[in-house]
N, C-alpha and C positions, 0 to 999 in steps of 0.2 A: 505494498500498498503508501504512497504517494506520500510527506512528510504535509506538501498543501492538505491535506485528509482529515492532518490528526485531529484537530478538532472534535469532527464531527463524525470518528473512529475514539474521542475517550465518554460522547455522551456515549455515545453506545454501550461504552467498553462499561461505563458508572448505570447507566438501566440493567445493565444482567448480571455486574460485582453485586449492584444494593438489592438485588430479589426486587429490583422493580416492574422487574421484564413477565416476572410472573403473575399472571393473569392476563397476560397478553392475551390477544388472539385474534387470529387467520380468522378473518371477513368475507372475505371476496375475494376470486378468484377466476382467472380469463384461459378455458383451457387451452394448455404450449403455450400461455405467454408468462402471465409472474402470481405469485400469490402474495400478497398483502394482508401485515398484517399489521393490528391498531393496538396506541398503547391505551392505556388510564391516560385518559388526557389531567388529573387530577396530580398525577406521577412527575414528582419535585425536579426529574434530571430533561423529562418530555419539553421541551421549550426549543421557543421559532429562535433560528439561529443564523444569525450574520452567511451569505454563500464568504465559500470558501474559493476565492478563484486561483486559475492557475493549469496547470496540466492535468485535463482531467482524463480517468479512467474511465472505463468500456465495459457494455454487457455483452460480453467474444464468451458467457454463455450458465449454463445451468448450479445456479448455485451459489450468481450473485448475487450480492446486494445492495440498496444503494434503495434511500429518501427524495420524494418527491422535491424537484424547487413551487417555491410559493411566485406567483406572478408578480407579486409585489416586495422582491426580493427574498434571495434569506431560504427556507431549510424550511423544511416541517420533519423536527424531529421528533414525533410522537403514529407517525408508519411511517413500517418500511416492508419494499417487497424482498421478495427472494425469484430471479426467473426461473424460470421452468426453458427453456431455451436464449440463444442468439439474441437480444433484442437495440440492436444497429440506434430503432428509432427515438429511440430512449437518453442519449448518446446529451444530446440538450436542452433532457427536460426534468433526468434525475441525475443523482449522483454519486457512483459507484465508491461502496467504505469497504466493501468486505468480501468476503466471500464464506460458503459454507466449508467445513470443515468435514464435515459428520453428522449424521441423519437426515441428508439426504433422502434416504430411502424415505421417513414423514411426510416429506413436503411432497413427495411425486406419491405420495396417497395420499395426502390432502387434492392433488390436482385433479382424481378421482371422485373426489365426493361427488351428489347433488348439490346444483347452488339455479338461480332465479334465470330464469334467460333476457329477465332484462335489464338488471345491475347488478350480473357476475356474484350477488349475495351468494354466504351460503349458506342453504336448510340447515347444516349442523356445524358452524364457529368450533375450533379449535385449539382452548384453553394449553397459555403456554403453561406447565409446570414448572420448569428448574431450566435455567440460561446456565451453561457453562462456558466460562473465559478458558482457551489452550492460547498457554504462548508455547510457539512450538520455538525448540532450542536453535539458535542459529550452529549451521556447521562455523568447523575452521575453515577460513580460505585457506584453497591449497602451494606452500612452495610453489617457488617460480621452474624447477626442476619437475615437478610433479604435472603441475598447471600444463589442459591441452589448450591446443591455438583453435582459434574461437574459427571451427571450416567454416565457411560462405557472410565474414562479415559485408560483404558486399553486397548480398541480397537481403543483410541484418541493416543494413542504410537503405538499402532502396526503401523498403517495406516504410517507415520512419518515412521518409520524404512523402509518401504516397500519403500516410495518415493510416494507415491499415493496424490491424492487433498481429503481436505473433501471434498472440493464443490461437485466429482464426485457423478452423475445419478442424482445432484439436478437440474441442466438444460433440459429444455422441448426442 
């Protein structure tokens, strides 16, 4: 995750670590698109946040977590989305700040629930009982003697110039 999105990540981590994410509900699902979770609006950390500008992460595939931008500027910290597949159309409408590390099978089950065809509301919302933050350990950087040269560095540079993600096509 990019440092520019640190504020949003921090707010989300506060929700999880403080237990305030417990009781949030997955309330809406658009098939093949996303599942929406709403956090109780009385929660302390689910607040309006000014939008962080800079390089943006992209909605590259299933499990990407983002929150919507507000029309008047800023982002809504009381709702977040989990993508069910790549959604580049949301790149300018939502801010990506994470990815589901484990438990994606639960999101996939929710995506098969029945919903209202007019507003995509789930007939049976799913309540979050527990949220866990996993801080993945960083692997030590290899010494220069064991480092592998980057094959296709030109390919990477071309992708950056085109503005496409290096992860495109890797998601199933």
